[in-house]
C-alpha positions, -999 to 999 in steps of 0.1 A, spaced: 311 -165 204 328 -135 189 326 -148 153 309 -118 139 334 -95 155 363 -116 141 350 -113 106 342 -76 110 376 -66 122 394 -83 93 369 -67 68 376 -33 84 414 -38 82 414 -50 46 391 -21 36 418 2 49 446 -16 30 459 -35 60 465 -73 56 452 -73 21 473 -103 11 451 -123 36 419 -113 17 415 -146 -1 411 -163 33 386 -138 44 364 -146 14 365 -183 23 354 -177 59 318 -183 49 326 -216 31 350 -231 56 349 -236 94 363 -205 109 387 -224 132 401 -244 103 404 -211 83 423 -194 111 447 -224 114 455 -221 77 461 -184 79 485 -188 108 504 -216 90 508 -193 60 520 -165 83 545 -188 101 559 -200 68 564 -165 55 580 -153 88 604 -183 87 614 -173 51 620 -137 62 641 -148 92 662 -170 69 668 -140 46 676 -117 75 701 -142 89 718 -146 55 708 -182 50 687 -172 20 684 -143 -4 654 -127 -21 657 -124 -59 639 -92 -69 637 -102 -106 620 -135 -101 604 -129 -67 618 -161 -54 636 -169 -22 669 -187 -30 698 -203 -10 724 -177 -1 751 -193 -23 729 -187 -54 739 -151 -54 777 -158 -55 779 -165 -93 765 -142 -120 751 -152 -154 786 -151 -170 800 -174 -143 820 -146 -126 825 -152 -89 823 -125 -63 839 -102 -51 833 -77 -79 810 -46 -81 780 -50 -103 758 -18 -101 727 -37 -112 732 -63 -85 738 -36 -59 705 -19 -69 687 -52 -69 702 -60 -34 689 -27 -20 655 -33 -35 655 -68 -20 663 -54 14 635 -29 11 611 -56 1 622 -78 31 617 -49 55 583 -42 41 573 -78 44 586 -79 80 566 -49 88 535 -65 73 540 -97 93 543 -76 125 510 -59 117 492 -91 108 504 -109 140 492 -80 162 458 -81 143 457 -119 149 460 -113 186 431 -88 184 411 -115 166 418 -140 193 406 -115 220 374 -107 201 367 -144 196 363 -146 234 339 -117 235 304 -129 246 288 -98 230 290 -105 193 272 -74 181 290 -52 156 299 -17 168 279 10 152 309 34 150 340 26 129 376 31 140 389 65 130 411 63 99 439 84 114 439 62 145 441 30 124 469 43 103 488 53 134 482 19 149 494 2 118 526 23 117 533 16 154 525 -21 153 547 -26 122 578 -17 143 575 -44 170 585 -81 165 582 -95 200 551 -115 208 546 -97 241 544 -62 224 524 -76 195 499 -89 221 498 -54 235 490 -38 201 464 -65 196 447 -55 228 447 -19 217 431 -27 184 405 -50 199 396 -24 225 393 4 200 373 -18 176 347 -26 202 346 9 216 361 36 193 377 64 211 389 43 240 426 49 233 439 83 222 466 89 196 488 101 224 485 67 240 495 50 208 526 73 204 535 66 241 533 28 237 553 30 204 583 41 225 576 19 255 602 -7 265 592 -41 277 606 -32 311 585 -1 314 554 -21 302 560 -45 331 564 -17 356 532 -1 345 514 -35 347 525 -40 383 502 -10 393 470 -28 382 462 -49 413 464 -17 434 441 6 415 407 13 429 378 34 415 395 34 381 423 59 389 434 58 426 462 40 445 465 41 483 497 62 490 501 49 526 507 13 515 543 17 504 555 -15 520 529 -36 502 537 -18 469 574 -23 474 569 -60 480 551 -62 446 581 -46 429 570 -9 431 596 10 450 595 47 456 620 52 428 597 31 405 567 53 415 588 84 406 597 68 373 560 62 366 553 99 374 581 109 350 564 88 324 532 108 330 513 77 341 509 87 378 507 119 398 510 128 435 540 106 443 558 135 461 527 150 475 497 126 476 462 139 472 433 132 495 402 115 482 370 118 503 340 95 502 307 106 518 275 86 523 245 97 503 222 76 524 235 42 517 268 24 522 300 38 508 314 14 482 350 14 468 355 -8 438 388 -25 429 386 -49 400 371 -81 413 367 -69 449 350 -41 469 354 -23 501 320 -17 517 315 8 545 279 1 556 274 28 582 293 60 576 263 82 584 274 118 588 311 109 586 334 104 557 361 80 545 394 95 535 425 81 518 458 96 507 462 86 471 483 87 440 462 95 409 465 78 375 466 103 346 443 98 316 472 81 299 476 58 329 440 49 329 441 40 293 472 19 297 459 1 328 427 -8 310 448 -31 289 459 -51 320 440 -82 331 444 -84 369 426 -90 401 428 -67 432 455 -75 457 437 -89 488 464 -80 513 464 -44 501 426 -41 504 425 -57 539 452 -32 550 431 -3 536 401 -18 556 421 -21 588 431 15 587 395 26 589 385 0 615 411 15 637 392 48 633 360 32 644 344 25 610 328 -8 600 343 -22 568 337 -54 547 360 -66 520 341 -87 495 353 -106 465 336 -113 432 328 -149 425 310 -167 397 290 -198 408 277 -226 386 240 -227 390 236 -257 367 224 -260 331 254 -238 321 240 -208 340 265 -187 358 255 -165 388 278 -136 397 280 -125 433 302 -115 462 316 -133 493 332 -119 524 370 -119 525 374 -97 556 366 -96 584 
């Protein structure tokens, strides 16, 4: 499951000069079990990262001339036995070069870790077919530059999701979205993620459910902040979205659940809403969440009070035996 995608994404990255030092492992994928190969790759990455952390903390130093990592006290005495402090121009230059090398390796580690998260995501993809279209070169170079700057696992996972999504479906994430995420704090990322359970029909949030939103950590000030971030619109003046029947029931989709209005006839269903921007839609597509049941039931009750019939149904996957899964819906309300 996902093996072809895993190999293809690394081949694509190495072809673009990203993660080239892992190329030997890529060549061995056909000759060694992929899971074992991935384990060895990660062990090598962990060892390298630990060495870089030791250099950054001052416990070790990088010798530019030999390319070796040495204990920090090895730099205290020169070839003539002189003990620091003294100014040696050659050593100053070597020290600067060593710092540049360490920074470059740190950046490469950040990129590879983000790519490894993308690999893990693709490994879970049941559709193992290789995309016909390749990732745009400018997009990939921008991604690499952005991913190289983050060292926290949480943000590296985010950049991994971006790469996996763009690899499977090129054009899913704009360069503007990459630039936005590059400057995104962890706190703002969490704030944006809290919107996900309340989005319906891809880009709408019920504006009249402020108490439920606030209980989930989305105060009015938070919503204004999201509007300032260009993620959301309509916070001050919500818009009206109208659903009309075209002969069948009106269906509103919200992640794993649906609102179903079976008998609207000549009437219509209206909600006051905040609208996600294009940027907001792309950002929320990275979030894995389920729809908030209390919120959807509250949306349903609003329309029942207006005389409409409403069902809230939830998506379930049932085991039909022999490893076959059947996807369906069950009533949640009423």
